[in-house]
Structure formats: C-alpha cells, structure tokens
CHARMM-style PDB file with segment names, atoms N, HN, CA, C and O in Angstrom:
ATOM      1  N   MET     1       0.853  -1.184   0.000  1.00  0.00      PROA
ATOM      2  CA  MET     1       0.000   0.000   0.000  1.00  0.00      PROA
ATOM      3  C   MET     1       0.895   1.242   0.000  1.00  0.00      PROA
ATOM      4  O   MET     1       1.865   1.311   0.755  1.00  0.00      PROA
ATOM      5  N   THR     2       0.572   2.208  -0.836  1.00  0.00      PROA
ATOM      6  HN  THR     2      -0.216   2.152  -1.450  1.00  0.00      PROA
ATOM      7  CA  THR     2       1.387   3.416  -0.934  1.00  0.00      PROA
ATOM      8  C   THR     2       1.171   4.305   0.282  1.00  0.00      PROA
ATOM      9  O   THR     2       0.177   4.175   0.997  1.00  0.00      PROA
ATOM     10  N   GLU     3       2.107   5.196   0.499  1.00  0.00      PROA
ATOM     11  HN  GLU     3       2.914   5.301  -0.082  1.00  0.00      PROA
ATOM     12  CA  GLU     3       2.002   6.125   1.636  1.00  0.00      PROA
ATOM     13  C   GLU     3       0.765   7.008   1.516  1.00  0.00      PROA
ATOM     14  O   GLU     3       0.123   7.320   2.519  1.00  0.00      PROA
ATOM     15  N   GLU     4       0.426   7.413   0.286  1.00  0.00      PROA
ATOM     16  HN  GLU     4       0.947   7.160  -0.530  1.00  0.00      PROA
ATOM     17  CA  GLU     4      -0.755   8.264   0.090  1.00  0.00      PROA
ATOM     18  C   GLU     4      -2.019   7.526   0.510  1.00  0.00      PROA
ATOM     19  O   GLU     4      -2.886   8.107   1.162  1.00  0.00      PROA
ATOM     20  N   LYS     5      -2.133   6.259   0.144  1.00  0.00      PROA
ATOM     21  HN  LYS     5      -1.429   5.787  -0.386  1.00  0.00      PROA
ATOM     22  CA  LYS     5      -3.314   5.491   0.529  1.00  0.00      PROA
ATOM     23  C   LYS     5      -3.386   5.328   2.040  1.00  0.00      PROA
ATOM     24  O   LYS     5      -4.473   5.394   2.613  1.00  0.00      PROA
ATOM     25  N   LYS     6      -2.251   5.118   2.692  1.00  0.00      PROA
ATOM     26  HN  LYS     6      -1.368   5.064   2.226  1.00  0.00      PROA
ATOM     27  CA  LYS     6      -2.236   5.003   4.142  1.00  0.00      PROA
ATOM     28  C   LYS     6      -2.705   6.309   4.777  1.00  0.00      PROA
ATOM     29  O   LYS     6      -3.474   6.293   5.738  1.00  0.00      PROA
ATOM     30  N   ALA     7      -2.244   7.434   4.243  1.00  0.00      PROA
ATOM     31  HN  ALA     7      -1.619   7.447   3.462  1.00  0.00      PROA
ATOM     32  CA  ALA     7      -2.638   8.735   4.776  1.00  0.00      PROA
ATOM     33  C   ALA     7      -4.133   8.953   4.612  1.00  0.00      PROA
ATOM     34  O   ALA     7      -4.787   9.478   5.513  1.00  0.00      PROA
ATOM     35  N   ARG     8      -4.682   8.552   3.461  1.00  0.00      PROA
ATOM     36  HN  ARG     8      -4.151   8.125   2.729  1.00  0.00      PROA
ATOM     37  CA  ARG     8      -6.114   8.727   3.234  1.00  0.00      PROA
ATOM     38  C   ARG     8      -6.933   7.887   4.191  1.00  0.00      PROA
ATOM     39  O   ARG     8      -7.959   8.352   4.687  1.00  0.00      PROA
ATOM     40  N   ARG     9      -6.514   6.672   4.462  1.00  0.00      PROA
ATOM     41  HN  ARG     9      -5.681   6.294   4.059  1.00  0.00      PROA
ATOM     42  CA  ARG     9      -7.279   5.797   5.346  1.00  0.00      PROA
ATOM     43  C   ARG     9      -7.410   6.377   6.744  1.00  0.00      PROA
ATOM     44  O   ARG     9      -8.453   6.236   7.382  1.00  0.00      PROA
ATOM     45  N   ARG    10      -6.370   7.022   7.217  1.00  0.00      PROA
ATOM     46  HN  ARG    10      -5.523   7.137   6.699  1.00  0.00      PROA
ATOM     47  CA  ARG    10      -6.356   7.510   8.585  1.00  0.00      PROA
ATOM     48  C   ARG    10      -6.665   8.993   8.702  1.00  0.00      PROA
ATOM     49  O   ARG    10      -6.739   9.522   9.812  1.00  0.00      PROA
ATOM     50  N   ALA    11      -6.842   9.660   7.598  1.00  0.00      PROA
ATOM     51  HN  ALA    11      -6.782   9.231   6.697  1.00  0.00      PROA
ATOM     52  CA  ALA    11      -7.033  11.113   7.619  1.00  0.00      PROA
ATOM     53  C   ALA    11      -5.960  11.751   8.496  1.00  0.00      PROA
ATOM     54  O   ALA    11      -6.265  12.500   9.424  1.00  0.00      PROA
ATOM     55  N   ASN    12      -4.711  11.446   8.192  1.00  0.00      PROA
ATOM     56  HN  ASN    12      -4.464  10.837   7.438  1.00  0.00      PROA
ATOM     57  CA  ASN    12      -3.554  11.928   8.933  1.00  0.00      PROA
ATOM     58  C   ASN    12      -3.642  13.437   9.131  1.00  0.00      PROA
ATOM     59  O   ASN    12      -3.745  14.192   8.164  1.00  0.00      PROA
ATOM     60  N   LYS    13      -3.600  13.868  10.373  1.00  0.00      PROA
ATOM     61  HN  LYS    13      -3.516  13.255  11.159  1.00  0.00      PROA
ATOM     62  CA  LYS    13      -3.793  15.289  10.682  1.00  0.00      PROA
ATOM     63  C   LYS    13      -2.693  16.176  10.137  1.00  0.00      PROA
ATOM     64  O   LYS    13      -2.896  17.379   9.974  1.00  0.00      PROA
ATOM     65  N   ALA    14      -1.528  15.604   9.850  1.00  0.00      PROA
ATOM     66  HN  ALA    14      -1.364  14.627   9.982  1.00  0.00      PROA
ATOM     67  CA  ALA    14      -0.418  16.384   9.310  1.00  0.00      PROA
ATOM     68  C   ALA    14      -0.478  16.500   7.791  1.00  0.00      PROA
ATOM     69  O   ALA    14       0.284  17.267   7.202  1.00  0.00      PROA
ATOM     70  N   ALA    15      -1.374  15.750   7.149  1.00  0.00      PROA
ATOM     71  HN  ALA    15      -1.993  15.127   7.628  1.00  0.00      PROA
ATOM     72  CA  ALA    15      -1.468  15.760   5.688  1.00  0.00      PROA
ATOM     73  C   ALA    15      -1.981  17.108   5.189  1.00  0.00      PROA
ATOM     74  O   ALA    15      -2.806  17.760   5.829  1.00  0.00      PROA
ATOM     75  N   THR    16      -1.470  17.501   4.034  1.00  0.00      PROA
ATOM     76  HN  THR    16      -0.799  16.971   3.514  1.00  0.00      PROA
ATOM     77  CA  THR    16      -1.898  18.740   3.385  1.00  0.00      PROA
ATOM     78  C   THR    16      -2.961  18.405   2.339  1.00  0.00      PROA
ATOM     79  O   THR    16      -2.825  17.453   1.571  1.00  0.00      PROA
ATOM     80  N   ILE    17      -4.008  19.200   2.332  1.00  0.00      PROA
ATOM     81  HN  ILE    17      -4.119  19.974   2.956  1.00  0.00      PROA
ATOM     82  CA  ILE    17      -5.143  19.003   1.423  1.00  0.00      PROA
ATOM     83  C   ILE    17      -4.947  19.812   0.148  1.00  0.00      PROA
ATOM     84  O   ILE    17      -4.544  20.974   0.192  1.00  0.00      PROA
ATOM     85  N   THR    18      -5.235  19.185  -0.981  1.00  0.00      PROA
ATOM     86  HN  THR    18      -5.563  18.241  -1.016  1.00  0.00      PROA
ATOM     87  CA  THR    18      -5.331  19.883  -2.254  1.00  0.00      PROA
ATOM     88  C   THR    18      -6.731  19.622  -2.790  1.00  0.00      PROA
ATOM     89  O   THR    18      -7.127  18.471  -2.972  1.00  0.00      PROA
ATOM     90  N   VAL    19      -7.472  20.680  -3.039  1.00  0.00      PROA
ATOM     91  HN  VAL    19      -7.150  21.615  -2.891  1.00  0.00      PROA
ATOM     92  CA  VAL    19      -8.832  20.540  -3.555  1.00  0.00      PROA
ATOM     93  C   VAL    19      -8.750  20.298  -5.058  1.00  0.00      PROA
ATOM     94  O   VAL    19      -8.186  21.109  -5.792  1.00  0.00      PROA
ATOM     95  N   LEU    20      -9.313  19.180  -5.512  1.00  0.00      PROA
ATOM     96  HN  LEU    20      -9.771  18.521  -4.915  1.00  0.00      PROA
ATOM     97  CA  LEU    20      -9.295  18.813  -6.932  1.00  0.00      PROA
ATOM     98  C   LEU    20     -10.606  19.146  -7.629  1.00  0.00      PROA
ATOM     99  O   LEU    20     -10.617  19.388  -8.836  1.00  0.00      PROA
ATOM    100  N   ALA    21     -11.704  19.163  -6.893  1.00  0.00      PROA
ATOM    101  HN  ALA    21     -11.695  18.967  -5.912  1.00  0.00      PROA
ATOM    102  CA  ALA    21     -13.019  19.459  -7.470  1.00  0.00      PROA
ATOM    103  C   ALA    21     -13.081  20.933  -7.863  1.00  0.00      PROA
ATOM    104  O   ALA    21     -12.650  21.803  -7.106  1.00  0.00      PROA
ATOM    105  N   THR    22     -13.617  21.207  -9.043  1.00  0.00      PROA
ATOM    106  HN  THR    22     -13.967  20.501  -9.658  1.00  0.00      PROA
ATOM    107  CA  THR    22     -13.719  22.592  -9.503  1.00  0.00      PROA
ATOM    108  C   THR    22     -14.905  23.313  -8.870  1.00  0.00      PROA
ATOM    109  O   THR    22     -14.927  24.541  -8.787  1.00  0.00      PROA
ATOM    110  N   LYS    23     -15.898  22.526  -8.420  1.00  0.00      PROA
ATOM    111  HN  LYS    23     -15.880  21.529  -8.488  1.00  0.00      PROA
ATOM    112  CA  LYS    23     -17.025  23.103  -7.682  1.00  0.00      PROA
ATOM    113  C   LYS    23     -17.421  22.119  -6.591  1.00  0.00      PROA
ATOM    114  O   LYS    23     -17.042  20.949  -6.632  1.00  0.00      PROA
ATOM    115  N   ASN    24     -18.168  22.590  -5.635  1.00  0.00      PROA
ATOM    116  HN  ASN    24     -18.475  23.541  -5.602  1.00  0.00      PROA
ATOM    117  CA  ASN    24     -18.587  21.763  -4.510  1.00  0.00      PROA
ATOM    118  C   ASN    24     -19.488  20.632  -5.017  1.00  0.00      PROA
ATOM    119  O   ASN    24     -20.569  20.895  -5.543  1.00  0.00      PROA
ATOM    120  N   PRO    25     -19.051  19.375  -4.862  1.00  0.00      PROA
ATOM    121  CA  PRO    25     -19.820  18.254  -5.393  1.00  0.00      PROA
ATOM    122  C   PRO    25     -20.972  17.787  -4.502  1.00  0.00      PROA
ATOM    123  O   PRO    25     -21.737  16.901  -4.881  1.00  0.00      PROA
ATOM    124  N   LYS    26     -21.088  18.375  -3.343  1.00  0.00      PROA
ATOM    125  HN  LYS    26     -20.466  19.095  -3.035  1.00  0.00      PROA
ATOM    126  CA  LYS    26     -22.138  17.962  -2.407  1.00  0.00      PROA
ATOM    127  C   LYS    26     -23.446  18.686  -2.720  1.00  0.00      PROA
ATOM    128  O   LYS    26     -23.452  19.724  -3.382  1.00  0.00      PROA
ATOM    129  N   ARG    27     -24.541  18.128  -2.240  1.00  0.00      PROA
ATOM    130  HN  ARG    27     -24.536  17.285  -1.702  1.00  0.00      PROA
ATOM    131  CA  ARG    27     -25.857  18.732  -2.482  1.00  0.00      PROA
ATOM    132  C   ARG    27     -25.973  20.040  -1.701  1.00  0.00      PROA
ATOM    133  O   ARG    27     -25.800  20.066  -0.483  1.00  0.00      PROA
ATOM    134  N   LYS    28     -26.266  21.112  -2.414  1.00  0.00      PROA
ATOM    135  HN  LYS    28     -26.407  21.091  -3.403  1.00  0.00      PROA
ATOM    136  CA  LYS    28     -26.351  22.442  -1.799  1.00  0.00      PROA
ATOM    137  C   LYS    28     -27.389  22.450  -0.678  1.00  0.00      PROA
ATOM    138  O   LYS    28     -28.472  21.878  -0.797  1.00  0.00      PROA
ATOM    139  N   GLY    29     -27.019  23.115   0.409  1.00  0.00      PROA
ATOM    140  HN  GLY    29     -26.139  23.579   0.505  1.00  0.00      PROA
ATOM    141  CA  GLY    29     -27.917  23.246   1.547  1.00  0.00      PROA
ATOM    142  C   GLY    29     -27.731  22.168   2.603  1.00  0.00      PROA
ATOM    143  O   GLY    29     -28.327  22.243   3.677  1.00  0.00      PROA
ATOM    144  N   THR    30     -26.905  21.161   2.307  1.00  0.00      PROA
ATOM    145  HN  THR    30     -26.420  21.101   1.435  1.00  0.00      PROA
ATOM    146  CA  THR    30     -26.675  20.100   3.292  1.00  0.00      PROA
ATOM    147  C   THR    30     -25.471  20.440   4.164  1.00  0.00      PROA
ATOM    148  O   THR    30     -24.666  21.309   3.827  1.00  0.00      PROA
ATOM    149  N   ARG    31     -25.365  19.741   5.285  1.00  0.00      PROA
ATOM    150  HN  ARG    31     -26.019  19.036   5.559  1.00  0.00      PROA
ATOM    151  CA  ARG    31     -24.202  19.943   6.157  1.00  0.00      PROA
ATOM    152  C   ARG    31     -22.921  19.502   5.455  1.00  0.00      PROA
ATOM    153  O   ARG    31     -21.863  20.098   5.655  1.00  0.00      PROA
ATOM    154  N   ALA    32     -23.016  18.466   4.640  1.00  0.00      PROA
ATOM    155  HN  ALA    32     -23.875  17.981   4.478  1.00  0.00      PROA
ATOM    156  CA  ALA    32     -21.842  18.000   3.886  1.00  0.00      PROA
ATOM    157  C   ALA    32     -21.359  19.092   2.930  1.00  0.00      PROA
ATOM    158  O   ALA    32     -20.153  19.280   2.765  1.00  0.00      PROA
ATOM    159  N   TRP    33     -22.283  19.806   2.304  1.00  0.00      PROA
ATOM    160  HN  TRP    33     -23.262  19.653   2.437  1.00  0.00      PROA
ATOM    161  CA  TRP    33     -21.926  20.907   1.404  1.00  0.00      PROA
ATOM    162  C   TRP    33     -21.193  22.001   2.181  1.00  0.00      PROA
ATOM    163  O   TRP    33     -20.185  22.536   1.720  1.00  0.00      PROA
ATOM    164  N   THR    34     -21.711  22.323   3.358  1.00  0.00      PROA
ATOM    165  HN  THR    34     -22.530  21.889   3.733  1.00  0.00      PROA
ATOM    166  CA  THR    34     -21.088  23.352   4.204  1.00  0.00      PROA
ATOM    167  C   THR    34     -19.686  22.937   4.622  1.00  0.00      PROA
ATOM    168  O   THR    34     -18.761  23.749   4.588  1.00  0.00      PROA
ATOM    169  N   ARG    35     -19.522  21.669   5.018  1.00  0.00      PROA
ATOM    170  HN  ARG    35     -20.274  21.010   5.045  1.00  0.00      PROA
ATOM    171  CA  ARG    35     -18.199  21.194   5.432  1.00  0.00      PROA
ATOM    172  C   ARG    35     -17.235  21.145   4.249  1.00  0.00      PROA
ATOM    173  O   ARG    35     -16.053  21.450   4.408  1.00  0.00      PROA
ATOM    174  N   PHE    36     -17.723  20.764   3.059  1.00  0.00      PROA
ATOM    175  HN  PHE    36     -18.683  20.516   2.930  1.00  0.00      PROA
ATOM    176  CA  PHE    36     -16.845  20.740   1.890  1.00  0.00      PROA
ATOM    177  C   PHE    36     -16.336  22.151   1.579  1.00  0.00      PROA
ATOM    178  O   PHE    36     -15.195  22.317   1.148  1.00  0.00      PROA
ATOM    179  N   ALA    37     -17.163  23.147   1.793  1.00  0.00      PROA
ATOM    180  HN  ALA    37     -18.090  23.012   2.143  1.00  0.00      PROA
ATOM    181  CA  ALA    37     -16.780  24.537   1.530  1.00  0.00      PROA
ATOM    182  C   ALA    37     -15.647  25.006   2.449  1.00  0.00      PROA
ATOM    183  O   ALA    37     -15.022  26.032   2.177  1.00  0.00      PROA
ATOM    184  N   LEU    38     -15.374  24.277   3.525  1.00  0.00      PROA
ATOM    185  HN  LEU    38     -15.881  23.444   3.747  1.00  0.00      PROA
ATOM    186  CA  LEU    38     -14.288  24.628   4.435  1.00  0.00      PROA
ATOM    187  C   LEU    38     -12.913  24.316   3.853  1.00  0.00      PROA
ATOM    188  O   LEU    38     -11.917  24.918   4.253  1.00  0.00      PROA
ATOM    189  N   TYR    39     -12.855  23.374   2.910  1.00  0.00      PROA
ATOM    190  HN  TYR    39     -13.665  22.885   2.585  1.00  0.00      PROA
ATOM    191  CA  TYR    39     -11.562  22.977   2.340  1.00  0.00      PROA
ATOM    192  C   TYR    39     -10.890  24.137   1.625  1.00  0.00      PROA
ATOM    193  O   TYR    39     -11.536  24.917   0.925  1.00  0.00      PROA
ATOM    194  N   GLU    40      -9.576  24.234   1.817  1.00  0.00      PROA
ATOM    195  HN  GLU    40      -9.051  23.601   2.385  1.00  0.00      PROA
ATOM    196  CA  GLU    40      -8.749  25.160   1.060  1.00  0.00      PROA
ATOM    197  C   GLU    40      -7.465  24.424   0.716  1.00  0.00      PROA
ATOM    198  O   GLU    40      -6.877  23.767   1.575  1.00  0.00      PROA
ATOM    199  N   SER    41      -7.028  24.527  -0.519  1.00  0.00      PROA
ATOM    200  HN  SER    41      -7.506  25.061  -1.217  1.00  0.00      PROA
ATOM    201  CA  SER    41      -5.771  23.897  -0.891  1.00  0.00      PROA
ATOM    202  C   SER    41      -4.649  24.451  -0.025  1.00  0.00      PROA
ATOM    203  O   SER    41      -4.557  25.657   0.200  1.00  0.00      PROA
ATOM    204  N   GLY    42      -3.810  23.563   0.450  1.00  0.00      PROA
ATOM    205  HN  GLY    42      -3.884  22.583   0.268  1.00  0.00      PROA
ATOM    206  CA  GLY    42      -2.681  23.965   1.287  1.00  0.00      PROA
ATOM    207  C   GLY    42      -2.940  23.851   2.780  1.00  0.00      PROA
ATOM    208  O   GLY    42      -2.001  23.899   3.574  1.00  0.00      PROA
ATOM    209  N   MET    43      -4.200  23.701   3.176  1.00  0.00      PROA
ATOM    210  HN  MET    43      -4.964  23.662   2.531  1.00  0.00      PROA
ATOM    211  CA  MET    43      -4.486  23.566   4.612  1.00  0.00      PROA
ATOM    212  C   MET    43      -4.212  22.130   5.048  1.00  0.00      PROA
ATOM    213  O   MET    43      -4.246  21.205   4.236  1.00  0.00      PROA
ATOM    214  N   THR    44      -3.944  21.960   6.323  1.00  0.00      PROA
ATOM    215  HN  THR    44      -3.917  22.712   6.982  1.00  0.00      PROA
ATOM    216  CA  THR    44      -3.751  20.616   6.856  1.00  0.00      PROA
ATOM    217  C   THR    44      -5.093  20.021   7.257  1.00  0.00      PROA
ATOM    218  O   THR    44      -6.082  20.730   7.444  1.00  0.00      PROA
ATOM    219  N   VAL    45      -5.097  18.720   7.381  1.00  0.00      PROA
ATOM    220  HN  VAL    45      -4.294  18.144   7.229  1.00  0.00      PROA
ATOM    221  CA  VAL    45      -6.300  18.044   7.861  1.00  0.00      PROA
ATOM    222  C   VAL    45      -6.638  18.543   9.259  1.00  0.00      PROA
ATOM    223  O   VAL    45      -7.812  18.724   9.584  1.00  0.00      PROA
ATOM    224  N   ALA    46      -5.625  18.768  10.089  1.00  0.00      PROA
ATOM    225  HN  ALA    46      -4.672  18.621   9.826  1.00  0.00      PROA
ATOM    226  CA  ALA    46      -5.853  19.266  11.447  1.00  0.00      PROA
ATOM    227  C   ALA    46      -6.608  20.595  11.424  1.00  0.00      PROA
ATOM    228  O   ALA    46      -7.514  20.804  12.231  1.00  0.00      PROA
ATOM    229  N   LYS    47      -6.246  21.486  10.513  1.00  0.00      PROA
ATOM    230  HN  LYS    47      -5.510  21.316   9.858  1.00  0.00      PROA
ATOM    231  CA  LYS    47      -6.916  22.786  10.399  1.00  0.00      PROA
ATOM    232  C   LYS    47      -8.367  22.596   9.940  1.00  0.00      PROA
ATOM    233  O   LYS    47      -9.273  23.249  10.457  1.00  0.00      PROA
ATOM    234  N   TYR    48      -8.583  21.709   8.976  1.00  0.00      PROA
ATOM    235  HN  TYR    48      -7.847  21.178   8.556  1.00  0.00      PROA
ATOM    236  CA  TYR    48      -9.935  21.420   8.510  1.00  0.00      PROA
ATOM    237  C   TYR    48     -10.805  20.915   9.656  1.00  0.00      PROA
ATOM    238  O   TYR    48     -11.951  21.339   9.802  1.00  0.00      PROA
ATOM    239  N   LEU    49     -10.265  20.018  10.462  1.00  0.00      PROA
ATOM    240  HN  LEU    49      -9.334  19.673  10.343  1.00  0.00      PROA
ATOM    241  CA  LEU    49     -11.012  19.488  11.605  1.00  0.00      PROA
ATOM    242  C   LEU    49     -11.292  20.584  12.630  1.00  0.00      PROA
ATOM    243  O   LEU    49     -12.364  20.621  13.236  1.00  0.00      PROA
ATOM    244  N   GLU    50     -10.329  21.465  12.816  1.00  0.00      PROA
ATOM    245  HN  GLU    50      -9.459  21.435  12.325  1.00  0.00      PROA
ATOM    246  CA  GLU    50     -10.482  22.583  13.752  1.00  0.00      PROA
ATOM    247  C   GLU    50     -11.626  23.511  13.326  1.00  0.00      PROA
ATOM    248  O   GLU    50     -12.309  24.092  14.169  1.00  0.00      PROA
ATOM    249  N   LEU    51     -11.827  23.641  12.015  1.00  0.00      PROA
ATOM    250  HN  LEU    51     -11.272  23.169  11.330  1.00  0.00      PROA
ATOM    251  CA  LEU    51     -12.878  24.502  11.481  1.00  0.00      PROA
ATOM    252  C   LEU    51     -14.258  23.849  11.485  1.00  0.00      PROA
ATOM    253  O   LEU    51     -15.258  24.493  11.167  1.00  0.00      PROA
ATOM    254  N   GLY    52     -14.304  22.559  11.849  1.00  0.00      PROA
ATOM    255  HN  GLY    52     -13.492  22.036  12.107  1.00  0.00      PROA
ATOM    256  CA  GLY    52     -15.590  21.880  11.931  1.00  0.00      PROA
ATOM    257  C   GLY    52     -15.754  20.715  10.978  1.00  0.00      PROA
ATOM    258  O   GLY    52     -16.818  20.097  10.931  1.00  0.00      PROA
ATOM    259  N   GLY    53     -14.707  20.402  10.211  1.00  0.00      PROA
ATOM    260  HN  GLY    53     -13.842  20.904  10.248  1.00  0.00      PROA
ATOM    261  CA  GLY    53     -14.755  19.266   9.302  1.00  0.00      PROA
ATOM    262  C   GLY    53     -14.703  17.952  10.070  1.00  0.00      PROA
ATOM    263  O   GLY    53     -14.471  17.932  11.278  1.00  0.00      PROA
ATOM    264  N   ARG    54     -14.922  16.858   9.350  1.00  0.00      PROA
ATOM    265  HN  ARG    54     -15.111  16.874   8.368  1.00  0.00      PROA
ATOM    266  CA  ARG    54     -14.926  15.528   9.958  1.00  0.00      PROA
ATOM    267  C   ARG    54     -13.952  14.620   9.230  1.00  0.00      PROA
ATOM    268  O   ARG    54     -13.757  14.735   8.020  1.00  0.00      PROA
ATOM    269  N   THR    55     -13.342  13.713   9.987  1.00  0.00      PROA
ATOM    270  HN  THR    55     -13.500  13.619  10.970  1.00  0.00      PROA
ATOM    271  CA  THR    55     -12.396  12.784   9.371  1.00  0.00      PROA
ATOM    272  C   THR    55     -13.087  11.899   8.336  1.00  0.00      PROA
ATOM    273  O   THR    55     -12.482  11.545   7.324  1.00  0.00      PROA
ATOM    274  N   GLY    56     -14.331  11.543   8.576  1.00  0.00      PROA
ATOM    275  HN  GLY    56     -14.822  11.831   9.398  1.00  0.00      PROA
ATOM    276  CA  GLY    56     -15.076  10.739   7.611  1.00  0.00      PROA
ATOM    277  C   GLY    56     -15.215  11.444   6.276  1.00  0.00      PROA
ATOM    278  O   GLY    56     -15.145  10.811   5.223  1.00  0.00      PROA
ATOM    279  N   ASP    57     -15.412  12.762   6.318  1.00  0.00      PROA
ATOM    280  HN  ASP    57     -15.469  13.277   7.173  1.00  0.00      PROA
ATOM    281  CA  ASP    57     -15.492  13.549   5.081  1.00  0.00      PROA
ATOM    282  C   ASP    57     -14.155  13.509   4.343  1.00  0.00      PROA
ATOM    283  O   ASP    57     -14.111  13.324   3.126  1.00  0.00      PROA
ATOM    284  N   VAL    58     -13.074  13.682   5.088  1.00  0.00      PROA
ATOM    285  HN  VAL    58     -13.110  13.832   6.076  1.00  0.00      PROA
ATOM    286  CA  VAL    58     -11.744  13.677   4.476  1.00  0.00      PROA
ATOM    287  C   VAL    58     -11.501  12.342   3.782  1.00  0.00      PROA
ATOM    288  O   VAL    58     -11.073  12.300   2.628  1.00  0.00      PROA
ATOM    289  N   ASN    59     -11.775  11.258   4.491  1.00  0.00      PROA
ATOM    290  HN  ASN    59     -12.122  11.291   5.428  1.00  0.00      PROA
ATOM    291  CA  ASN    59     -11.563   9.928   3.918  1.00  0.00      PROA
ATOM    292  C   ASN    59     -12.424   9.719   2.670  1.00  0.00      PROA
ATOM    293  O   ASN    59     -11.932   9.255   1.641  1.00  0.00      PROA
ATOM    294  N   HSD    60     -13.688  10.058   2.766  1.00  0.00      PROA
ATOM    295  HN  HSD    60     -14.088  10.435   3.602  1.00  0.00      PROA
ATOM    296  CA  HSD    60     -14.600   9.874   1.631  1.00  0.00      PROA
ATOM    297  C   HSD    60     -14.203  10.744   0.450  1.00  0.00      PROA
ATOM    298  O   HSD    60     -14.138  10.266  -0.682  1.00  0.00      PROA
ATOM    299  N   ASP    61     -13.937  12.018   0.708  1.00  0.00      PROA
ATOM    300  HN  ASP    61     -13.990  12.406   1.629  1.00  0.00      PROA
ATOM    301  CA  ASP    61     -13.638  12.948  -0.373  1.00  0.00      PROA
ATOM    302  C   ASP    61     -12.321  12.609  -1.070  1.00  0.00      PROA
ATOM    303  O   ASP    61     -12.183  12.829  -2.274  1.00  0.00      PROA
ATOM    304  N   ALA    62     -11.361  12.079  -0.326  1.00  0.00      PROA
ATOM    305  HN  ALA    62     -11.473  11.901   0.651  1.00  0.00      PROA
ATOM    306  CA  ALA    62     -10.101  11.638  -0.937  1.00  0.00      PROA
ATOM    307  C   ALA    62     -10.351  10.401  -1.804  1.00  0.00      PROA
ATOM    308  O   ALA    62      -9.835  10.313  -2.918  1.00  0.00      PROA
ATOM    309  N   GLU    63     -11.127   9.464  -1.308  1.00  0.00      PROA
ATOM    310  HN  GLU    63     -11.547   9.536  -0.403  1.00  0.00      PROA
ATOM    311  CA  GLU    63     -11.461   8.256  -2.082  1.00  0.00      PROA
ATOM    312  C   GLU    63     -12.231   8.603  -3.347  1.00  0.00      PROA
ATOM    313  O   GLU    63     -12.027   7.985  -4.391  1.00  0.00      PROA
ATOM    314  N   ALA    64     -13.117   9.591  -3.256  1.00  0.00      PROA
ATOM    315  HN  ALA    64     -13.283  10.093  -2.407  1.00  0.00      PROA
ATOM    316  CA  ALA    64     -13.943  10.001  -4.394  1.00  0.00      PROA
ATOM    317  C   ALA    64     -13.164  10.852  -5.399  1.00  0.00      PROA
ATOM    318  O   ALA    64     -13.638  11.084  -6.511  1.00  0.00      PROA
ATOM    319  N   GLY    65     -11.968  11.321  -5.013  1.00  0.00      PROA
ATOM    320  HN  GLY    65     -11.583  11.133  -4.110  1.00  0.00      PROA
ATOM    321  CA  GLY    65     -11.159  12.135  -5.905  1.00  0.00      PROA
ATOM    322  C   GLY    65     -11.484  13.618  -5.865  1.00  0.00      PROA
ATOM    323  O   GLY    65     -11.052  14.371  -6.738  1.00  0.00      PROA
ATOM    324  N   TYR    66     -12.242  14.046  -4.861  1.00  0.00      PROA
ATOM    325  HN  TYR    66     -12.593  13.435  -4.152  1.00  0.00      PROA
ATOM    326  CA  TYR    66     -12.577  15.464  -4.720  1.00  0.00      PROA
ATOM    327  C   TYR    66     -11.412  16.258  -4.141  1.00  0.00      PROA
ATOM    328  O   TYR    66     -11.257  17.447  -4.420  1.00  0.00      PROA
ATOM    329  N   ILE    67     -10.591  15.583  -3.326  1.00  0.00      PROA
ATOM    330  HN  ILE    67     -10.717  14.617  -3.100  1.00  0.00      PROA
ATOM    331  CA  ILE    67      -9.404  16.185  -2.730  1.00  0.00      PROA
ATOM    332  C   ILE    67      -8.272  15.168  -2.815  1.00  0.00      PROA
ATOM    333  O   ILE    67      -8.509  13.981  -3.040  1.00  0.00      PROA
ATOM    334  N   SER    68      -7.048  15.639  -2.635  1.00  0.00      PROA
ATOM    335  HN  SER    68      -6.856  16.603  -2.452  1.00  0.00      PROA
ATOM    336  CA  SER    68      -5.934  14.720  -2.471  1.00  0.00      PROA
ATOM    337  C   SER    68      -5.206  15.113  -1.197  1.00  0.00      PROA
ATOM    338  O   SER    68      -5.271  16.258  -0.749  1.00  0.00      PROA
ATOM    339  N   LEU    69      -4.514  14.140  -0.625  1.00  0.00      PROA
ATOM    340  HN  LEU    69      -4.461  13.210  -0.989  1.00  0.00      PROA
ATOM    341  CA  LEU    69      -3.779  14.353   0.617  1.00  0.00      PROA
ATOM    342  C   LEU    69      -2.317  14.019   0.393  1.00  0.00      PROA
ATOM    343  O   LEU    69      -1.991  13.032  -0.266  1.00  0.00      PROA
ATOM    344  N   ALA    70      -1.445  14.839   0.939  1.00  0.00      PROA
ATOM    345  HN  ALA    70      -1.711  15.642   1.474  1.00  0.00      PROA
ATOM    346  CA  ALA    70      -0.012  14.589   0.834  1.00  0.00      PROA
ATOM    347  C   ALA    70       0.633  14.880   2.176  1.00  0.00      PROA
ATOM    348  O   ALA    70       0.309  15.863   2.843  1.00  0.00      PROA
ATOM    349  N   ILE    71       1.534  14.024   2.548  1.00  0.00      PROA
ATOM    350  HN  ILE    71       1.797  13.226   2.006  1.00  0.00      PROA
ATOM    351  CA  ILE    71       2.284  14.258   3.782  1.00  0.00      PROA
ATOM    352  C   ILE    71       3.586  14.925   3.398  1.00  0.00      PROA
ATOM    353  O   ILE    71       4.376  14.383   2.624  1.00  0.00      PROA
ATOM    354  N   VAL    72       3.800  16.107   3.949  1.00  0.00      PROA
ATOM    355  HN  VAL    72       3.158  16.547   4.577  1.00  0.00      PROA
ATOM    356  CA  VAL    72       4.979  16.900   3.604  1.00  0.00      PROA
ATOM    357  C   VAL    72       6.110  16.569   4.527  1.00  0.00      PROA
ATOM    358  OT1 VAL    72       7.197  17.134   4.399  1.00  0.00      PROA
TER     359      VAL     72
END
C-alpha cells in the first residue's frame, strides 16, 4: 500500500489538502456541502477538523477524488 493510501485511510492530521473538485460536489444546503466549503488547498487536515470538518469527510472525499492528501 502506498504512503498516500495510508494517509487517506487515517485522515492523517499532518497531511496537506489539495482541492481537486472545480465546484462543490455535495448537495447544496446540506451539512456535507457546508463542510466541503471549508476545504482550502494547502491547509492541513488538522486545520480542517479545527474549522468543523470531519475525518469521515476527508476519507470519503479523498477516495472520491474530490481532494488529495499529501504528507509533507
């Protein structure tokens, strides 16, 4: 298993997020849409969680290809 896949599985708090989706893929008006709007390229997973995001969202969105995670 590659390091990137390991990071995605655990939503490593030190990982840096890169937003790949050109627009918010979640249904507008839902809590998931609001949490997706918190993502900013270059922020860490820890910062996203601090702003109200969830590790489950990070894991799902990375698997779906909406974001990518990299450990610097």
